[in-house]
PLY file of the C-alpha trace (Angstrom):
ply
format ascii 1.0
element vertex 402
property float x
property float y
property float z
element edge 401
property int vertex1
property int vertex2
end_header
34.64 -21.82 -53.94
36.79 -24.38 -52.14
39.02 -21.59 -50.85
36.02 -19.77 -49.32
34.78 -23.01 -47.74
38.23 -23.63 -46.25
38.36 -20.05 -44.95
34.96 -20.25 -43.22
35.83 -23.68 -41.81
39.05 -22.24 -40.33
37.14 -19.30 -38.79
34.59 -21.69 -37.30
37.31 -23.87 -35.75
39.14 -20.87 -34.27
35.88 -19.47 -32.85
34.98 -22.82 -31.30
38.39 -23.28 -29.68
38.61 -19.72 -28.34
37.45 -19.07 -24.74
33.97 -17.54 -24.31
33.89 -13.74 -24.37
33.19 -12.69 -20.78
34.81 -10.67 -18.02
36.72 -13.66 -16.68
39.29 -12.84 -14.01
42.38 -15.01 -14.05
43.54 -16.77 -10.93
45.37 -14.57 -8.41
44.15 -11.44 -10.18
42.25 -8.63 -8.51
38.69 -9.10 -7.26
36.13 -6.37 -7.92
33.53 -5.56 -5.25
30.54 -3.38 -6.15
28.80 -1.86 -3.14
25.42 -0.14 -3.47
24.37 1.80 -0.38
22.22 4.56 1.08
23.73 7.10 3.48
20.60 6.88 5.66
20.90 3.09 5.99
22.55 1.99 9.26
23.44 -1.46 7.88
25.12 0.28 4.94
27.29 2.28 7.34
28.33 -0.91 9.15
29.17 -2.69 5.90
31.10 0.33 4.62
33.28 0.17 7.72
33.86 -3.54 7.20
34.80 -2.98 3.55
37.36 -0.37 4.66
38.83 -3.04 6.92
38.97 -5.53 4.04
41.04 -3.09 1.97
43.75 -3.30 4.62
43.71 -7.12 4.58
43.47 -7.89 0.87
45.78 -6.18 -1.56
44.10 -7.58 -4.66
40.58 -6.20 -4.12
39.04 -3.09 -5.67
35.89 -1.71 -4.05
33.49 0.39 -6.12
30.98 2.33 -4.01
27.67 3.65 -5.37
25.37 5.88 -3.29
21.96 5.20 -4.86
19.72 7.87 -3.36
21.58 11.04 -4.34
22.90 9.98 -7.75
20.46 9.24 -10.57
23.21 7.48 -12.53
24.00 5.20 -9.58
20.28 4.51 -9.07
19.92 3.43 -12.71
22.95 1.13 -12.42
21.56 -0.30 -9.18
18.30 -1.15 -10.91
20.16 -2.78 -13.81
22.14 -4.91 -11.37
19.03 -5.91 -9.43
17.30 -6.85 -12.69
20.29 -8.99 -13.67
20.11 -10.89 -10.38
16.28 -11.01 -10.50
16.15 -9.10 -7.20
14.16 -6.11 -8.40
12.79 -5.09 -4.99
15.97 -5.63 -2.97
17.09 -2.77 -0.75
20.50 -1.58 0.34
23.06 -2.64 1.40
23.64 -4.60 -1.80
27.09 -6.00 -2.54
28.12 -7.86 -5.69
31.26 -9.99 -5.90
31.68 -11.81 -9.19
28.37 -13.51 -9.87
27.05 -13.36 -6.29
24.81 -10.68 -4.79
24.81 -10.25 -1.01
21.82 -8.35 0.38
21.82 -6.98 3.91
24.65 -7.14 6.40
25.27 -9.49 9.31
28.04 -11.64 10.80
27.22 -14.26 8.18
27.62 -11.66 5.43
31.17 -10.97 6.66
31.99 -14.67 6.36
30.45 -14.85 2.89
32.42 -11.81 1.68
35.72 -13.26 2.90
34.97 -16.64 1.36
34.09 -15.06 -1.97
37.26 -12.96 -2.05
39.43 -15.97 -1.26
37.66 -18.18 -3.79
37.62 -15.60 -6.61
41.28 -14.80 -6.00
42.15 -18.42 -6.76
39.52 -19.24 -9.41
38.31 -17.80 -12.69
34.96 -16.07 -12.33
32.58 -13.77 -14.16
32.37 -10.11 -13.15
28.64 -9.51 -13.59
28.60 -5.79 -12.80
31.67 -5.37 -15.00
29.69 -6.88 -17.87
26.80 -4.51 -17.21
29.13 -1.50 -17.15
30.72 -2.73 -20.38
27.36 -3.09 -22.11
27.62 -6.88 -22.34
24.75 -9.30 -21.90
24.55 -11.05 -18.52
23.86 -14.75 -19.02
21.87 -16.90 -16.58
25.01 -19.01 -16.09
26.85 -15.89 -14.84
24.67 -15.70 -11.73
25.83 -17.80 -8.78
24.37 -18.79 -5.45
26.44 -19.26 -2.31
27.49 -22.88 -1.90
29.72 -22.55 1.14
27.67 -20.50 3.61
27.92 -22.27 6.97
26.22 -19.86 9.34
22.63 -18.64 9.77
21.33 -22.17 9.23
19.74 -24.68 11.59
19.30 -28.44 11.17
15.70 -29.61 11.48
15.01 -33.36 11.83
13.70 -34.97 8.61
14.10 -31.64 6.76
17.79 -30.82 7.06
19.47 -27.42 6.90
17.06 -24.49 6.81
18.08 -20.82 6.56
17.26 -18.62 9.53
15.55 -16.05 7.31
13.26 -18.79 6.00
12.37 -19.69 9.58
11.65 -16.02 10.21
9.18 -15.94 7.33
7.64 -19.21 8.54
7.33 -17.87 12.08
5.76 -14.66 10.75
3.23 -16.76 8.79
2.46 -18.78 11.92
1.97 -15.80 14.24
0.15 -13.44 11.87
-1.95 -16.29 10.42
-3.15 -17.43 13.84
-3.93 -13.86 14.94
-5.79 -13.29 11.66
-7.82 -16.47 12.23
-9.25 -15.36 15.57
-11.74 -12.84 14.29
-15.44 -12.83 15.27
-16.66 -12.16 11.72
-15.48 -15.61 10.64
-16.30 -17.51 13.83
-20.01 -16.66 14.23
-20.74 -17.72 10.64
-18.85 -21.00 11.09
-20.63 -21.75 14.37
-24.05 -21.15 12.85
-23.15 -23.31 9.83
-21.92 -26.14 12.07
-25.11 -25.92 14.18
-27.21 -26.35 11.05
-25.04 -29.20 9.77
-25.46 -31.15 13.02
-29.21 -31.27 12.35
-28.53 -33.33 9.22
-28.83 -37.12 9.53
-26.56 -37.82 6.54
-23.04 -37.91 8.06
-21.23 -37.96 4.70
-23.18 -34.94 3.43
-22.49 -33.14 6.72
-18.71 -33.60 6.33
-18.78 -32.84 2.61
-20.55 -29.49 2.96
-18.40 -28.44 5.91
-15.14 -29.34 4.18
-16.31 -27.60 0.99
-16.85 -24.43 3.04
-13.36 -24.62 4.59
-11.55 -25.54 1.35
-13.29 -22.80 -0.63
-12.40 -20.29 2.08
-8.76 -21.39 1.83
-8.74 -21.16 -1.98
-10.32 -17.69 -2.08
-7.96 -16.41 0.61
-5.02 -17.91 -1.28
-6.02 -16.20 -4.55
-6.48 -12.85 -2.80
-3.06 -13.10 -1.12
-1.38 -14.14 -4.38
-2.90 -11.11 -6.10
-1.62 -8.82 -3.35
1.80 -10.48 -3.54
2.03 -9.87 -7.29
1.14 -6.22 -6.76
3.67 -6.03 -3.93
6.45 -7.50 -6.08
5.77 -4.79 -8.67
5.68 -1.78 -6.35
7.78 -2.86 -3.37
10.81 -0.90 -4.56
8.85 2.39 -4.71
9.55 4.29 -1.51
6.29 6.27 -1.31
4.25 3.07 -1.77
6.11 1.47 1.13
5.36 4.55 3.27
1.69 4.44 2.24
1.41 0.76 3.22
3.14 1.55 6.51
0.64 4.33 7.28
-2.19 1.93 6.41
-0.76 -0.62 8.85
-0.42 1.90 11.66
-3.93 3.31 11.18
-5.58 -0.11 11.19
-3.36 -1.19 14.05
-4.73 1.71 16.08
-8.25 0.70 14.99
-7.62 -2.84 16.32
-6.34 -1.50 19.63
-9.45 0.66 19.87
-11.59 -2.44 19.26
-9.71 -4.26 22.01
-10.30 -1.45 24.50
-14.03 -1.44 23.62
-14.23 -5.23 23.98
-12.84 -5.12 27.53
-15.99 -3.27 28.57
-18.35 -5.95 27.24
-18.71 -9.68 27.84
-19.38 -10.50 24.20
-17.44 -9.48 21.14
-19.08 -9.42 17.74
-18.36 -8.59 14.14
-18.17 -4.83 13.67
-18.48 -4.88 9.86
-21.97 -6.47 9.72
-25.16 -5.21 11.30
-28.05 -7.35 12.53
-29.85 -7.11 9.18
-26.84 -8.47 7.32
-26.38 -11.26 9.84
-30.01 -12.27 9.46
-29.61 -12.47 5.68
-26.51 -14.67 6.06
-28.37 -16.99 8.45
-31.23 -17.29 5.96
-28.78 -18.14 3.17
-27.17 -20.85 5.30
-30.56 -22.39 6.14
-31.55 -22.38 2.47
-28.27 -24.05 1.45
-28.50 -26.74 4.14
-32.12 -27.54 3.22
-31.29 -27.83 -0.49
-32.05 -31.42 -1.53
-29.83 -31.37 -4.61
-26.26 -32.00 -3.40
-24.64 -30.19 -6.36
-26.69 -27.04 -5.74
-25.95 -27.27 -2.02
-22.19 -27.51 -2.71
-22.31 -24.55 -5.10
-24.25 -22.54 -2.54
-21.81 -23.34 0.27
-18.88 -22.39 -1.97
-20.44 -19.03 -2.87
-21.14 -18.44 0.82
-17.52 -19.21 1.72
-16.26 -16.76 -0.93
-18.47 -13.95 0.39
-17.52 -14.73 3.99
-13.86 -14.23 3.10
-14.59 -10.62 2.16
-16.02 -10.11 5.64
-12.95 -11.74 7.18
-10.63 -9.44 5.22
-12.50 -6.37 6.48
-12.50 -7.70 10.05
-8.79 -8.64 10.07
-7.94 -5.10 8.88
-5.08 -5.90 6.58
-2.98 -8.61 8.26
-2.79 -10.80 5.10
-1.97 -7.71 3.04
0.94 -6.89 5.33
2.27 -10.45 5.25
2.30 -10.46 1.44
4.26 -7.19 1.57
6.81 -8.84 3.88
7.13 -11.66 1.33
7.53 -9.12 -1.49
10.56 -7.59 0.24
12.27 -11.01 0.34
13.64 -12.34 -2.94
12.33 -15.90 -3.25
11.39 -18.39 -5.98
7.73 -18.24 -6.97
7.04 -21.70 -5.53
8.43 -20.62 -2.14
6.20 -17.53 -2.13
3.19 -19.80 -2.64
4.42 -22.18 0.05
4.57 -19.40 2.65
1.09 -18.20 1.68
-0.14 -21.78 2.10
1.47 -21.90 5.57
-0.22 -18.61 6.47
-3.63 -19.88 5.33
-3.20 -23.17 7.21
-2.67 -21.36 10.51
-5.38 -18.85 9.61
-7.89 -21.71 9.22
-6.53 -23.81 12.08
-9.12 -22.64 14.62
-11.93 -23.20 12.09
-10.64 -26.71 11.34
-10.51 -27.55 15.05
-14.01 -26.21 15.76
-15.51 -28.02 12.76
-13.73 -31.34 13.38
-14.59 -31.43 17.08
-18.23 -30.64 16.33
-18.50 -33.35 13.65
-16.92 -35.97 15.94
-18.61 -35.10 19.24
-21.87 -33.77 17.70
-21.54 -30.74 19.96
-20.85 -27.16 18.96
-17.89 -25.69 20.82
-16.70 -22.25 19.77
-13.47 -20.45 20.46
-13.78 -18.37 23.61
-14.47 -14.65 23.19
-11.33 -13.86 25.15
-9.22 -15.21 22.28
-11.01 -12.97 19.80
-10.36 -10.02 22.12
-6.70 -10.95 22.40
-6.51 -11.19 18.59
-7.53 -7.52 18.36
-4.74 -6.60 20.76
-2.11 -8.79 19.07
-3.23 -7.73 15.58
-3.02 -4.06 16.51
0.46 -4.42 17.98
1.70 -6.44 14.99
0.38 -3.97 12.42
1.77 -0.93 14.21
5.15 -2.66 14.61
5.25 -3.64 10.91
4.27 -0.11 9.91
7.12 1.40 11.94
9.60 -1.12 10.52
8.48 -0.40 6.94
9.13 3.32 7.46
12.33 3.34 9.48
13.90 -0.15 9.28
12.86 -1.89 6.02
15.95 -4.13 6.19
14.40 -5.92 9.17
11.33 -6.71 7.08
13.75 -8.41 4.68
15.05 -10.47 7.65
18.55 -9.33 6.77
0 1
1 2
2 3
3 4
4 5
5 6
6 7
7 8
8 9
9 10
10 11
11 12
12 13
13 14
14 15
15 16
16 17
17 18
18 19
19 20
20 21
21 22
22 23
23 24
24 25
25 26
26 27
27 28
28 29
29 30
30 31
31 32
32 33
33 34
34 35
35 36
36 37
37 38
38 39
39 40
40 41
41 42
42 43
43 44
44 45
45 46
46 47
47 48
48 49
49 50
50 51
51 52
52 53
53 54
54 55
55 56
56 57
57 58
58 59
59 60
60 61
61 62
62 63
63 64
64 65
65 66
66 67
67 68
68 69
69 70
70 71
71 72
72 73
73 74
74 75
75 76
76 77
77 78
78 79
79 80
80 81
81 82
82 83
83 84
84 85
85 86
86 87
87 88
88 89
89 90
90 91
91 92
92 93
93 94
94 95
95 96
96 97
97 98
98 99
99 100
100 101
101 102
102 103
103 104
104 105
105 106
106 107
107 108
108 109
109 110
110 111
111 112
112 113
113 114
114 115
115 116
116 117
117 118
118 119
119 120
120 121
121 122
122 123
123 124
124 125
125 126
126 127
127 128
128 129
129 130
130 131
131 132
132 133
133 134
134 135
135 136
136 137
137 138
138 139
139 140
140 141
141 142
142 143
143 144
144 145
145 146
146 147
147 148
148 149
149 150
150 151
151 152
152 153
153 154
154 155
155 156
156 157
157 158
158 159
159 160
160 161
161 162
162 163
163 164
164 165
165 166
166 167
167 168
168 169
169 170
170 171
171 172
172 173
173 174
174 175
175 176
176 177
177 178
178 179
179 180
180 181
181 182
182 183
183 184
184 185
185 186
186 187
187 188
188 189
189 190
190 191
191 192
192 193
193 194
194 195
195 196
196 197
197 198
198 199
199 200
200 201
201 202
202 203
203 204
204 205
205 206
206 207
207 208
208 209
209 210
210 211
211 212
212 213
213 214
214 215
215 216
216 217
217 218
218 219
219 220
220 221
221 222
222 223
223 224
224 225
225 226
226 227
227 228
228 229
229 230
230 231
231 232
232 233
233 234
234 235
235 236
236 237
237 238
238 239
239 240
240 241
241 242
242 243
243 244
244 245
245 246
246 247
247 248
248 249
249 250
250 251
251 252
252 253
253 254
254 255
255 256
256 257
257 258
258 259
259 260
260 261
261 262
262 263
263 264
264 265
265 266
266 267
267 268
268 269
269 270
270 271
271 272
272 273
273 274
274 275
275 276
276 277
277 278
278 279
279 280
280 281
281 282
282 283
283 284
284 285
285 286
286 287
287 288
288 289
289 290
290 291
291 292
292 293
293 294
294 295
295 296
296 297
297 298
298 299
299 300
300 301
301 302
302 303
303 304
304 305
305 306
306 307
307 308
308 309
309 310
310 311
311 312
312 313
313 314
314 315
315 316
316 317
317 318
318 319
319 320
320 321
321 322
322 323
323 324
324 325
325 326
326 327
327 328
328 329
329 330
330 331
331 332
332 333
333 334
334 335
335 336
336 337
337 338
338 339
339 340
340 341
341 342
342 343
343 344
344 345
345 346
346 347
347 348
348 349
349 350
350 351
351 352
352 353
353 354
354 355
355 356
356 357
357 358
358 359
359 360
360 361
361 362
362 363
363 364
364 365
365 366
366 367
367 368
368 369
369 370
370 371
371 372
372 373
373 374
374 375
375 376
376 377
377 378
378 379
379 380
380 381
381 382
382 383
383 384
384 385
385 386
386 387
387 388
388 389
389 390
390 391
391 392
392 393
393 394
394 395
395 396
396 397
397 398
398 399
399 400
400 401
């Protein structure tokens, strides 16, 4: 028995002292590059040319090329690699060096590739795709993130370095959110609500009901956009779904442009998804809620009203929040960052409502957003949706801000 114990103890010691079993590449050894591309992708063509140039500069690199659209085997490997890097919806070009995945191609990508080759030539590293090809398990510790990227960043006071692609997503949230906010379906309801609130003598109740309306609107919109985002993350990699969303964007973009042309012939612009009967019912509901003596019932009523109003706003905006969530789905981000961008979108979406409500509560006068801004929103919304639809069909890499 003692002999067996000694034997197992010796095995345990040897196993503990031995290096971990992984595809570690010793210093100064060759560096493997795995390039996944699509022949129809212009960025892929540019990166392929650059990789050819690298082969003339580095003698210790080996480049493996995988065309993913014509080969089922390559497509399966590509999906396995994307799953390993938790980038399931990423498009080509997709390059893996060691434990780093580089998506898209730009001047910064060139710098990153060179830095990775130089670093991995001098340091031990894990060959993630090599492990997948060898049937080995990819560990979370095998995946790396770039630590030395110096380009495509800007320094913002009090915030620090921020990636350009993040600014692009922020700017998209700002522009599309503001355009989405200027729709007549939302504004006429808010203006009528504010008018009724100003008739109340209780200032605190006035502010409480108005803020409850705005906060509930924000929450409902947030939940709807999160649901669309989760669907988008699941189906974003399916080509025909992307084409379908693009067609949807173009059709509703044309509808918005048509609404803009019609609005230029009239002085007033109204909500096209509700008739006079529906508007009368909404007014009656608002009056009933405002006149409710029980504050709890009044708050519940205003929250239900805000939730139903959001459905009208979604119909009137014709898909702008849906398209923004699809843009987010094509960019691989942590879950918290997805939610942050949706919050930014909703803030700018509600900005005009917040301004109108706050000014009215402070000055005790109702001042609405001019009709010309609502008309312009139809024009801007139509142009944005048609542009996004064209990009989704022909240049999806741009939607990924790569």
